[in-house]
N, C-alpha and C positions, 0 to 999 in steps of 0.2 A: 802828552804829558808836556805840561810848561818847562821851558827852562826856572831855576833858581838858582841865584847868583849866591854864594856865601863864602866869606874867608874867616880868617882865625883872627878871635878878639885882642889876642897878644902877639906877638913875634914867633916864630919859631923856635930860638932859642928860651923865650918867656917859657912857651907854653911847655917843654920839655922840659924844665926845672918845676912847675905847676906840675903837672903830672906826676914825675917821680918824689915829690911831696906827700901828695895826695896819698901816690902810691906805698908811698913806706908808711905813714899815717895809719892807711887800713892794713895794712901788714904786722905794724906794730899788734893793735887793735884795743891796744888800752889811751886813756889821756897820756901823753909822754909830752916832756920836755923838746925844746925845740934844736937842743942840743942832739938827744936822744933819734928826733928825725933826721939829723942831718945826716949821722953817723948812717943809718938804716937807707939814706936816699943817696949816699955817694955824696956830699956837696958839702962846701964850707957854711959855717953855722953863720956866719955876716950873709951869705945870699939866702939861707932859708931864713933867716929872722928877717931880712926882706918880702920876700916874695909871700911869706907866711900873714904879713900885714895886709895882700893883696889880698890872700884867702879867705881871712876872714871880714876885711871890707862889700867882701860880692857874698857871703853866707856860705862858701863853699867846708871853711870850717869854723869850729869855735874856739873860744876860749873856754878856757875849764878851771876855776882855781878850787885847787886838790889839795891842799892844807886842813 
């Protein structure tokens, strides 16, 4: 078997925050506000706001207009 070199796309601290945001979104189970996701992920709303933009940009999350 050949060796394959891999690395994280984000630094470890960012990866943890991104995982917590995604996991909180799954745990909520329905479209939710950034504030609700921040509460469930136990992160500040500013951190969630910054990282959700990254998740939306790379297609891991979708913005849903629920009005």
